[in-house]
Steps between C-alpha positions, in 0.01 A plus 500: 500500500423754773284502811419858604393669825438864608581590855376826654687636805495821706880532539787435254648151489834457321449291192849356545393326821219321309681388179593132497619246248577137462562236241245553216308787677526854629284732705505848337397784714458865392559791736199640678303750293264753641137461378214737528122423503471585131736216420278239663168352441238538782531133593870535553460814708249321717749226600828689539383790733757772538785297354646719216815312385488225245756223480477270196629150533560252213602138550655386174640169379390137466605327830214611720530251789853622592376858498169457688630497852709811454220664310247448772746603770542839329131546477429422873797705611354806324161432645624445853776756532376772252122454520492446121188415300582253220294450183554185298462626144430154369206413734402845643559366847571761769737404783546708812532468877132449509529189280417421137196608303386538144539841344154646431417595135545864431181706459415576142638829372277803489393588140672816375561658164818391318780748560635734233844452349725787413778372276816661339710356233846627405800416279710261707821636350452828674695546835331422825737540789488681824439835356202372302367320793516808715314707231228239488443528877512878478228482221278280716546720798409819296179338366377313806723359784247216545643346185850469671590160638360426845644155528757338266721212432592219260277235645175468706427592774698823417746544784563882479284798595584831318409717796752304724784419260476811280559609147866422494463143610227450228733645236798300624302176477385587159859558397581137588162325433328510161187327621388756757123568539278687742165601639380860509252669738129475418374551234832367364568130522776296346794648301680271266798592278740380247674834446868388522476235221732505206385374166775237449484191278279248669646198673512181288221345703264795439301374204279801498778765441344824390532858622526545878389857601553679828178558683334626835152401607299653784187348645230755600165442662203564276351713776699797362251524216251634756714796589576790261801591730647154477453487125684828460783355716522200278522713194778695660680181599454357152660805341778532755611134472461490127720806446762375762527155345492643136254213407412396147141401627301512825146430599244491781245217460242324701614167614832356366703626217490292176875505476643189678810527710770700322461371139383796284336389181329818389237748628234316708141522384333517839299816548670764732411755744826680438763435234828660385726444201859620474787428273497310273120438483419885483647498155310189393155585620414848362126459559566461877753796514288745287155428652347807662454315835869400522703705750876564498715441812866540416579240232185304575166516341212412742139422470282562819192296520525516887441864587386609160318341211768402259377188325721193484669465161570148384855454364538453123503143383879502411596629858271280716626195683370191315302241699701216638455156347251289676726194529819501712569881488773487771717270292460663164656824372243770580361686198592869471320800338552542133679834573739431793741796566742304721795281429444136581805333659627212281509157644856376545612290186549181699146525642342534151657165391359304797 
């Protein structure tokens, strides 16, 4: 059981001074994390003013009466000495030096077109170390620097700003943390990756198993479709990243990709604005490779329906990802394309007898 608060302060407060514990309970406190307006809903911004450091506090355990006095003392100390604004995440109560009030409901979001998704898929057995990461950043910078990380980290709110910490810090963090993600500069939004994965046999508790690919996804505002210049930049970025990562498939689609997480089951059937096939699919899909509107970019074969008029080609039946079963798809082995040119890791023997 956990009782959770967010505290916003203007100056750092060492988390070690706030952490407490007793028999059957503990107060866990995370170090203050910088936040920016884009991290916060308007109703939060309205009540915290210019406080730009977030401290997350979690009271965990079962013996609440013994913890309550210390818990409240920590809250009031932060309010009195550090001018904190507390938000009770269970009740949306705001506590500050001005007293307690109810957090106003956030205004409804403004309607906007769903963003585009640029997705790249590669063989997870290929190397992806420091050299490959540097090459990826170089490719993004050549095509459009706005695609580079602006903020990054392994949790939200993202604690690091690329312009302040620099390229080497970003690469050093990526060397040690597999789960790094980022935000670019408009029109680029979120960047999610699973590029350092290795296709090892699944753990015994992973009932799905299957083939785990390496992938990179970039979110892009749909406003780029109104600008021929932006569309050309996207095409250049698509080619640069695709060649650098040596992908077996890549696509630019409106909305979300049809491929969920990192489980590759075959070529998706969602219509694309841009698509690319590389090894091994280039040898399995001759109609795509040999079509007059298909371009060549290194080892990749690309169809451009973004800046030109190349029509989308549906994948052949034997290469396409089958539809997931309607019932309990997360706990069943996912179906794969009839022709699947990747080795499937075998489940450990003791797992198959369970």
